[in-house]
C-alpha positions as CSV (number, residue, x, y, z in Angstrom):
1,X,15.9,-6.1,21.8
2,X,14.7,-2.7,23.1
3,X,16.9,-0.6,20.3
4,X,14.2,-1.8,17.7
5,X,12.4,0.8,17.7
6,X,11.1,-0.3,13.6
7,X,9.2,-3.1,12.7
8,X,6.0,-5.0,11.2
9,X,2.7,-5.3,12.6
10,X,0.0,-7.9,12.3
11,X,-3.3,-5.9,12.5
12,X,-6.7,-7.5,13.8
13,X,-9.5,-7.7,11.2
14,X,-13.5,-7.0,12.0
15,X,-15.8,-9.2,10.4
16,X,-18.7,-6.7,10.9
17,X,-21.7,-7.4,8.5
18,X,-21.6,-4.2,6.3
19,X,-18.5,-5.4,5.5
20,X,-17.3,-6.3,1.9
21,X,-17.1,-10.1,1.4
22,X,-14.1,-12.4,0.9
23,X,-11.8,-10.9,-1.9
24,X,-14.2,-8.2,-3.4
25,X,-13.1,-6.8,0.0
26,X,-9.8,-4.5,0.2
27,X,-8.9,-5.5,3.4
28,X,-9.0,-9.0,2.6
29,X,-6.9,-8.4,-0.2
30,X,-4.3,-6.4,1.6
31,X,-4.6,-9.6,4.4
32,X,-4.0,-11.7,2.2
33,X,-1.0,-10.1,0.1
34,X,0.7,-9.5,3.4
35,X,1.3,-13.1,3.9
36,X,0.0,-15.4,1.1
37,X,1.5,-18.7,2.5
38,X,-0.4,-18.1,6.2
39,X,-3.4,-16.2,4.7
40,X,-6.7,-18.0,4.1
41,X,-9.3,-15.7,2.8
42,X,-12.9,-17.1,3.3
43,X,-15.1,-16.0,0.2
44,X,-18.0,-16.0,2.5
45,X,-17.1,-14.3,5.3
46,X,-17.0,-9.9,5.3
47,X,-13.8,-8.4,5.8
48,X,-15.1,-5.1,6.5
49,X,-12.0,-3.2,8.6
50,X,-8.1,-3.9,9.7
51,X,-7.2,-2.0,12.6
52,X,-3.7,-0.7,12.7
53,X,-2.8,0.7,16.0
54,X,-4.0,0.1,19.8
55,X,-7.2,-0.4,21.0
56,X,-8.7,-2.2,23.6
57,X,-10.7,-4.5,21.4
58,X,-8.1,-5.2,18.7
59,X,-4.3,-4.3,19.6
60,X,-2.0,-4.9,16.4
61,X,0.8,-7.4,17.3
62,X,4.7,-7.1,16.7
63,X,5.9,-9.8,14.4
64,X,9.7,-9.3,15.4
65,X,10.6,-12.2,17.6
66,X,13.4,-10.3,19.3
67,X,11.2,-7.7,21.0
68,X,9.4,-9.4,24.2
69,X,6.5,-7.1,24.0
70,X,4.2,-9.0,21.6
71,X,1.4,-6.4,21.4
72,X,2.0,-2.6,20.3
73,X,0.5,-0.8,23.1
74,X,2.6,-3.1,25.7
75,X,5.5,-1.8,23.4
76,X,4.8,1.5,23.3
77,X,3.7,1.5,27.3
78,X,7.2,0.7,28.2
79,X,8.9,2.4,25.5
80,X,7.1,5.4,24.5
81,X,5.2,6.5,27.9
82,X,5.2,10.0,26.4
83,X,3.3,9.3,23.8
84,X,0.2,8.7,26.5
85,X,-0.3,11.6,28.5
86,X,-2.7,13.5,25.9
87,X,-4.7,10.2,25.5
88,X,-7.1,8.3,27.9
89,X,-5.1,5.1,28.7
90,X,-8.5,3.2,27.9
91,X,-7.3,3.7,24.2
92,X,-3.9,2.8,24.6
93,X,-0.8,5.7,24.0
94,X,-1.2,6.4,20.1
95,X,-3.3,9.1,20.1
96,X,-5.0,8.1,16.7
97,X,-6.5,5.2,15.2
98,X,-5.4,4.3,11.5
99,X,-8.1,1.7,9.7
100,X,-8.7,0.1,6.2
101,X,-12.4,0.1,5.9
102,X,-13.9,-2.1,2.8
103,X,-17.9,-0.9,3.0
104,X,-20.7,-3.4,0.9
105,X,-23.9,-1.9,2.8
106,X,-24.4,1.6,4.4
107,X,-23.1,2.4,8.2
108,X,-25.1,4.3,10.1
109,X,-26.4,8.3,9.6
110,X,-24.7,9.5,12.4
111,X,-22.1,12.2,13.5
112,X,-19.6,12.6,15.8
113,X,-19.7,14.8,19.4
114,X,-17.1,17.6,20.0
115,X,-15.1,17.4,23.0
116,X,-17.0,19.1,25.6
117,X,-20.3,17.1,24.1
118,X,-18.7,13.9,24.6
119,X,-17.7,14.2,28.5
120,X,-21.6,15.3,29.1
121,X,-22.8,12.1,27.3
122,X,-20.3,10.4,28.4
123,X,-22.0,11.0,32.1
124,X,-24.9,10.1,31.0
125,X,-24.8,7.6,29.5
126,X,-21.3,5.6,29.6
127,X,-23.0,2.4,28.4
128,X,-23.7,4.4,25.0
129,X,-20.9,6.9,25.3
130,X,-18.2,4.8,26.7
131,X,-15.6,7.9,26.4
132,X,-14.8,11.6,27.4
133,X,-13.0,12.3,24.2
134,X,-14.0,13.6,20.8
135,X,-13.7,11.6,17.3
136,X,-12.5,13.7,14.2
137,X,-11.8,11.3,11.4
138,X,-11.1,11.0,7.6
139,X,-11.6,8.6,5.4
140,X,-9.0,8.3,2.0
141,X,-10.8,6.7,-0.8
142,X,-8.7,3.6,-1.8
143,X,-11.6,2.7,-4.8
144,X,-14.1,4.4,-5.5
145,X,-16.1,5.2,-2.5
146,X,-19.2,6.7,-1.6
147,X,-20.7,8.7,1.6
148,X,-23.0,11.1,2.4
149,X,-21.6,14.2,4.3
150,X,-23.2,17.2,5.5
151,X,-25.9,19.5,4.5
152,X,-26.9,19.8,1.0
153,X,-27.5,23.7,-0.7
154,X,-30.7,25.0,0.5
155,X,-32.2,25.0,-3.3
156,X,-31.5,21.3,-4.1
157,X,-33.7,20.2,-0.7
158,X,-36.4,22.5,-2.0
159,X,-36.2,20.5,-5.2
160,X,-36.7,17.3,-4.1
161,X,-39.8,18.8,-2.2
162,X,-41.2,18.8,-6.1
163,X,-39.3,16.0,-7.0
164,X,-40.2,13.7,-4.1
165,X,-44.0,14.7,-3.0
166,X,-43.8,12.1,-0.2
167,X,-40.6,13.9,1.5
168,X,-43.1,17.2,1.8
169,X,-46.1,15.5,2.9
170,X,-43.9,13.9,5.6
171,X,-42.1,17.2,6.8
172,X,-45.3,19.1,6.8
173,X,-46.0,22.1,4.1
174,X,-45.4,24.7,7.0
175,X,-41.6,23.6,7.8
176,X,-41.1,22.7,3.8
177,X,-42.3,26.7,3.2
178,X,-40.1,27.7,6.1
179,X,-37.0,26.3,4.1
180,X,-38.2,27.4,1.5
181,X,-38.5,31.3,2.2
182,X,-35.6,31.9,3.8
183,X,-33.7,31.1,0.7
184,X,-31.7,34.1,-0.3
185,X,-32.1,35.0,3.7
186,X,-29.0,35.5,5.9
187,X,-26.9,32.1,7.2
188,X,-28.6,32.0,10.5
189,X,-32.1,32.0,8.8
190,X,-31.6,29.6,6.5
191,X,-29.9,27.3,9.3
192,X,-32.8,27.8,11.5
193,X,-35.2,26.7,9.0
194,X,-33.0,23.8,7.9
195,X,-32.8,22.3,11.5
196,X,-36.9,22.2,11.8
197,X,-37.2,20.5,9.0
198,X,-34.7,17.9,9.5
199,X,-35.6,17.4,13.0
200,X,-39.7,17.3,12.0
201,X,-38.6,14.4,9.5
202,X,-36.5,12.5,12.0
203,X,-38.7,13.0,14.7
204,X,-41.3,11.9,12.8
205,X,-44.1,9.3,14.0
206,X,-43.1,5.7,12.9
207,X,-45.9,4.8,11.1
208,X,-45.9,8.2,9.1
209,X,-42.8,7.9,7.5
210,X,-43.0,3.9,7.0
211,X,-46.6,4.8,5.2
212,X,-44.7,7.6,2.8
213,X,-41.5,5.6,2.6
214,X,-43.7,2.6,1.0
215,X,-45.4,4.9,-0.7
216,X,-42.4,6.4,-2.4
217,X,-40.3,3.3,-2.8
218,X,-43.5,1.6,-5.2
219,X,-43.3,4.6,-7.0
220,X,-39.9,4.9,-7.8
221,X,-39.9,0.8,-7.9
222,X,-42.6,1.1,-11.1
223,X,-40.8,3.7,-12.8
224,X,-38.0,1.7,-12.7
225,X,-39.8,-1.3,-14.1
226,X,-40.8,0.9,-17.0
227,X,-37.7,2.1,-17.9
228,X,-37.5,5.7,-16.8
229,X,-34.9,7.9,-15.6
230,X,-35.1,7.8,-11.2
231,X,-32.0,10.4,-11.0
232,X,-33.9,13.3,-10.2
233,X,-35.2,11.3,-6.9
234,X,-32.3,10.0,-6.3
235,X,-33.9,6.7,-7.1
236,X,-31.1,3.8,-7.3
237,X,-29.9,5.0,-3.7
238,X,-33.3,5.1,-2.5
239,X,-34.2,1.6,-3.7
240,X,-30.2,0.0,-2.8
241,X,-30.8,1.6,0.9
242,X,-34.4,0.7,1.4
243,X,-33.4,-3.4,0.3
244,X,-30.1,-2.6,3.0
245,X,-32.4,-1.6,5.7
246,X,-36.6,-1.6,4.9
247,X,-38.7,1.1,6.4
248,X,-35.5,3.0,7.6
249,X,-36.0,6.5,8.3
250,X,-32.2,7.0,7.2
251,X,-33.9,6.4,3.4
252,X,-35.3,10.0,3.3
253,X,-32.2,11.5,4.5
254,X,-30.7,10.8,1.4
255,X,-32.5,14.4,0.1
256,X,-30.9,16.2,2.9
257,X,-27.6,15.6,3.0
258,X,-24.9,15.8,-0.2
259,X,-24.0,12.6,-2.1
260,X,-19.9,12.8,-2.4
261,X,-18.1,10.1,-4.9
262,X,-14.2,10.1,-3.7
263,X,-11.7,8.5,-6.2
264,X,-8.6,7.3,-5.5
265,X,-6.6,9.7,-3.7
266,X,-9.8,12.3,-2.3
267,X,-10.8,12.3,1.1
268,X,-13.1,14.0,3.5
269,X,-12.6,15.2,6.7
270,X,-15.4,14.6,8.9
271,X,-14.8,17.2,12.1
272,X,-17.5,17.4,15.1
273,X,-21.4,17.1,14.6
274,X,-20.8,16.7,10.9
275,X,-23.5,14.5,9.4
276,X,-22.2,11.5,7.6
277,X,-22.5,8.0,6.2
278,X,-20.2,5.8,4.7
279,X,-22.3,3.9,1.8
280,X,-19.6,1.7,-0.3
281,X,-16.4,1.4,-1.4
282,X,-12.7,0.8,0.4
283,X,-10.7,3.7,1.7
284,X,-8.0,4.5,4.4
285,X,-9.4,6.6,7.5
286,X,-7.7,7.8,10.6
287,X,-9.8,8.7,13.8
288,X,-8.6,10.1,17.6
289,X,-9.0,7.7,19.6
290,X,-12.7,7.4,20.8
291,X,-15.7,5.4,20.4
292,X,-18.6,8.0,20.7
293,X,-20.6,7.7,17.6
294,X,-24.1,9.6,17.9
295,X,-26.6,7.6,15.3
296,X,-30.1,8.4,13.8
297,X,-30.8,5.7,10.8
298,X,-29.6,2.9,9.0
299,X,-28.0,0.8,11.7
300,X,-29.3,-1.9,14.2
301,X,-27.6,0.1,16.9
302,X,-28.2,2.6,19.4
303,X,-30.1,5.7,18.2
304,X,-30.1,8.9,19.7
305,X,-32.3,10.8,17.7
306,X,-32.5,13.7,19.8
307,X,-28.6,14.3,20.6
308,X,-28.5,14.0,16.8
309,X,-30.7,16.6,15.8
310,X,-29.4,19.1,18.6
311,X,-25.7,18.6,17.4
312,X,-26.0,19.1,13.9
313,X,-23.8,21.6,11.5
314,X,-27.0,22.6,9.4
315,X,-24.7,25.0,7.8
316,X,-25.5,24.1,3.9
317,X,-22.9,23.3,1.1
318,X,-21.7,22.3,-1.8
319,X,-20.9,18.7,-2.6
320,X,-17.4,20.7,-4.0
321,X,-16.7,21.6,-0.6
322,X,-16.4,18.5,1.4
323,X,-13.8,17.6,-0.8
324,X,-10.6,17.5,2.1
325,X,-7.1,18.0,-0.4
326,X,-3.6,17.1,0.5
327,X,-1.2,19.7,-0.2
328,X,2.4,18.5,-1.6
329,X,5.4,18.6,0.9
330,X,7.5,21.0,0.2
331,X,10.8,19.1,0.6
332,X,9.2,15.5,-0.8
333,X,7.7,15.6,-3.7
334,X,6.6,12.3,-3.6
335,X,4.5,12.9,-0.2
336,X,0.8,14.5,-0.2
337,X,-0.5,15.6,3.4
338,X,-3.4,15.7,4.3
339,X,-3.3,17.3,7.6
340,X,-6.7,18.5,9.4
341,X,-7.0,20.6,11.8
342,X,-7.0,19.0,14.9
343,X,-3.6,17.7,16.8
344,X,-4.5,14.2,16.7
345,X,-3.5,12.9,13.5
346,X,-2.3,14.0,10.1
347,X,-1.9,11.4,6.9
348,X,1.2,11.4,4.4
349,X,0.4,9.7,0.7
350,X,3.4,8.5,-0.8
351,X,3.7,7.4,-4.2
352,X,7.0,6.6,-5.4
353,X,7.6,6.0,-9.1
354,X,8.9,2.3,-10.7
355,X,11.7,4.8,-12.2
356,X,12.9,5.5,-8.8
357,X,15.4,2.5,-7.3
358,X,16.3,4.2,-3.7
359,X,13.7,6.0,-1.4
360,X,13.9,7.4,2.6
361,X,11.2,7.4,4.6
362,X,12.1,10.4,6.5
363,X,11.6,10.7,10.3
364,X,9.0,13.2,11.8
365,X,8.7,14.0,15.5
366,X,6.2,11.6,16.2
367,X,5.6,7.5,16.1
368,X,3.7,6.7,12.7
369,X,2.2,3.8,11.3
370,X,3.2,2.8,7.8
371,X,0.6,0.7,5.7
372,X,1.5,-0.7,2.0
373,X,-0.8,0.1,-0.7
374,X,1.3,-1.0,-3.7
375,X,4.6,-2.6,-4.8
376,X,7.4,-4.0,-3.5
377,X,11.0,-2.7,-1.9
378,X,13.2,-3.8,0.9
379,X,13.4,-1.9,3.9
380,X,16.6,-0.9,6.4
381,X,15.7,0.8,9.7
382,X,18.4,3.2,11.1
383,X,18.9,1.2,14.1
384,X,18.9,-2.2,13.0
385,X,21.0,-4.4,10.5
386,X,17.6,-6.4,9.7
387,X,16.2,-5.6,6.5
388,X,12.3,-5.9,6.3
389,X,10.5,-7.0,3.4
390,X,7.6,-5.1,2.2
391,X,5.0,-5.2,0.0
392,X,1.4,-4.7,-0.2
393,X,-0.8,-4.8,2.7
394,X,2.4,-5.1,4.8
395,X,2.0,-2.3,7.9
396,X,5.3,-1.0,9.6
397,X,5.7,0.6,13.0
398,X,8.5,3.8,13.0
399,X,9.1,5.2,16.4
400,X,9.7,9.2,16.5
401,X,12.9,10.3,15.1
402,X,13.2,7.3,13.1
403,X,13.9,6.9,9.0
404,X,13.7,3.7,6.7
405,X,15.5,3.3,3.8
406,X,13.9,1.6,1.0
407,X,15.0,-0.2,-2.4
408,X,11.9,-0.4,-4.3
409,X,11.7,-4.0,-6.8
410,X,12.1,-2.7,-10.5
411,X,9.2,-1.2,-12.7
412,X,6.7,-1.2,-9.6
413,X,5.4,1.8,-8.6
414,X,5.2,2.6,-4.6
415,X,2.0,3.5,-2.8
416,X,2.1,3.8,0.9
417,X,-0.1,5.7,3.2
418,X,1.3,6.9,6.8
419,X,-0.4,7.9,9.9
420,X,1.3,10.3,12.4
421,X,0.8,13.2,14.4
422,X,2.9,16.5,12.7
423,X,3.9,18.3,16.0
């Protein structure tokens, strides 16, 4: 039936090795809650990502038996062709991909290129940079979520030169002194000195950084065994990352990048050239449609240290500045809007208290995808008589200009996230 424009989705799951295992994973929990009679979670298997959208390596499946198209990408291509005009056809016709991530071991030290750089990298090395689009992304924590994000204030980095002498030895006195002397000067001078230091470290000879890393890990491990506090040298994180990626240069990156701990509902937005790495926790993530990632550590995948060091934004800033705060909707007090400065996507957090019996997911001018994280409700689309059952893990596609009327189950708050374009 072509008039159905609101329907449930079954979403593909990626079992990457870095994902949380079994029911420790929010991805697995959402998957099992969405259909407890059919879904069986394997306790020894990683459940890393759930993809809610269109992608050649994982297109969401439409559950409505009255709709002839069975994948979301095919339905959009046949019914909403205008959505694809500004998006590379390889990635389907939504300008964003909406995900849930459950991170157990660290993802790579990475950044995403601008559109201009993406086009250049794609032309030079399409096997590593498969498209010419940029990949801004936003992560909103579902559980306490730990990440590295952006360069620390210079004072913090310089302090580590004293607390972690192995780092200063690796970088060298000349580069370290240049950064120390830049403090209090103009931003360009500071950023230039920071670039020199970071690049010197990332491009150090493998034998040199492995030697200093082994000395550092041995020293910190001994201090831990003696019951000493190793907070000042980021000891706990150092040992954790070294346990996951032994002998990796990424273990030293923790002394340059901000360590950010997000609480549920807090977010970071990662624009082009922002260095980052997800370390642990569960989040919803929304990104522009691209597979372009420049990596340089904490990964078995292809690394491109020169490109990463050349492209990064070397503006130091405190960790608090990395939080991306939502704004409360002017019309609906239950909606908080995470609206980054890019056209491809925004994410709405919808928190409806149990004291509210009826609620309307309002119509907007773009297609959207709705994820239920908490609560239960019955949904009635505007153009269909068929009722939808919503519960934890349910994913709903809502076409542009459509609304969904909900009747909440008694005594249960409702928490949902909605990815869309705010045109």
